[in-house]
Steps between C-alpha positions, in 0.01 A plus 500: 500500500642838399504834686227666293274194527538504877411869520196442281393210727532722811294771340232252405477389866478858624241547779441863602305396810805298618728806447261699726535228758879513476506868564297447821781275631776755433618339171602765252255434227604764253662239275286195597245304300343304786607160379465234769800309637353161390490616144852630523621168649333307216658725240839465670469117469420536134801730431749308713828647628641768282754753635507730201118521484485569869737796459282640224174447686649681802585805289133531388422658836163312498418369843387150383787473245743553782344236717515265199867592447579392855325170432679415179851624570780243530625510861855400404517796265368764744784719621519716805512806278174390334332451840615838620368658181164318527466580866540873433209476253253373763228760550229342718 
């Protein structure tokens, strides 16, 4: 599955009501689609581990794409520098 296909899938699952719910719990919802974690887990299983794709998804700045990136990244390829960079991007 390619980057653009994944983003299209996330958009197709967008749930504005879920985004409102996220905001009530202090989650920064300005770049969120309201996709459920079970859907993201299923998508991650379909994609499999992919370090390069994880990097690209993270740079999208989309809340759910970043969660997905953390699910599909290859642990042995994650560096301390990457984790420091990703942790600076947390905004919830």
